C-alpha positions as CSV (number, residue, x, y, z in Angstrom):
1,M,-2.1,4.0,-21.3
2,V,-0.2,0.7,-21.6
3,R,1.1,-0.8,-18.4
4,V,4.6,-2.1,-18.8
5,R,5.8,-4.5,-16.1
6,L,9.6,-5.0,-15.8
7,F,11.1,-8.1,-14.1
8,A,14.5,-9.1,-12.7
9,A,17.5,-7.6,-14.5
10,L,15.2,-5.2,-16.5
11,R,13.7,-3.9,-13.3
12,E,17.2,-3.4,-11.9
13,A,18.4,-1.6,-15.0
14,A,15.4,0.7,-15.1
15,G,15.1,1.3,-11.3
16,V,11.4,0.7,-11.5
17,S,9.1,-2.3,-11.7
18,E,6.3,-0.7,-13.7
19,V,5.9,2.2,-16.1
20,D,3.1,3.6,-18.2
21,E,3.6,4.1,-22.0
22,Q,1.4,5.5,-24.8
23,P,-0.4,2.8,-26.9
24,G,1.1,2.0,-30.3
25,R,3.3,-0.5,-32.0
26,L,5.1,-2.8,-29.7
27,G,8.5,-2.0,-31.3
28,D,7.9,1.7,-30.7
29,I,7.1,1.1,-27.1
30,L,10.2,-1.0,-26.6
31,A,12.4,1.6,-28.4
32,R,11.1,4.4,-26.1
33,L,12.0,2.2,-23.1
34,E,15.5,1.5,-24.5
35,H,16.0,5.2,-25.0
36,R,14.8,6.1,-21.5
37,Y,16.8,3.4,-19.6
38,G,20.0,3.1,-21.6
39,E,22.4,0.5,-22.8
40,R,22.2,-2.0,-20.0
41,F,18.5,-2.1,-20.3
42,S,18.7,-2.5,-24.0
43,A,21.2,-5.4,-23.8
44,V,19.0,-7.3,-21.4
45,L,15.8,-6.5,-23.4
46,G,17.5,-8.2,-26.5
47,T,17.2,-11.6,-24.8
48,A,13.9,-11.0,-22.9
49,S,10.5,-12.6,-23.5
50,V,7.8,-10.1,-24.3
51,L,4.2,-10.8,-23.3
52,V,1.2,-8.7,-24.3
53,D,-1.9,-9.3,-22.2
54,G,-0.4,-12.6,-21.0
55,G,0.5,-14.1,-24.4
56,R,4.0,-14.2,-25.9
57,C,4.5,-11.7,-28.7
58,G,7.6,-11.7,-31.0
59,D,6.0,-9.4,-33.6
60,R,7.2,-5.9,-32.9
61,A,4.7,-4.5,-35.5
62,V,1.7,-5.6,-33.3
63,E,-0.5,-2.7,-32.1
64,V,-0.7,-2.5,-28.3
65,P,-4.0,-0.9,-27.4
66,D,-4.9,1.4,-24.6
67,G,-5.4,-0.5,-21.4
68,A,-3.1,-3.4,-22.4
69,E,-0.3,-4.9,-20.3
70,V,3.1,-5.6,-21.6
71,A,5.4,-7.8,-19.4
72,L,9.2,-8.0,-20.1
73,L,10.8,-11.1,-18.7
74,P,14.6,-11.6,-19.0
75,P,16.0,-15.1,-19.1
76,F,16.6,-16.5,-15.6
77,S,17.9,-19.6,-14.0
78,G,17.7,-21.4,-10.7
79,G,15.1,-23.3,-8.9
80,C,15.1,-26.6,-7.0
81,R,16.1,-30.1,-8.1
């Protein structure tokens, strides 16, 4: 299984912070999540950073193997000055 971690607005849209998915192409994994969690999730995902095992990944054709971790991080703001 692939561990998918959801942060901030994606976590809120899905109602969970983590989900397991079948290994496969990154684009297929993301499409299954969009189908499962709906339009709000999909809209936020369109602007999110995608990390596979800690490294940024913009290539949706990348194969995500069994045991990998995908982290989905929407844009955020804030902090201290």
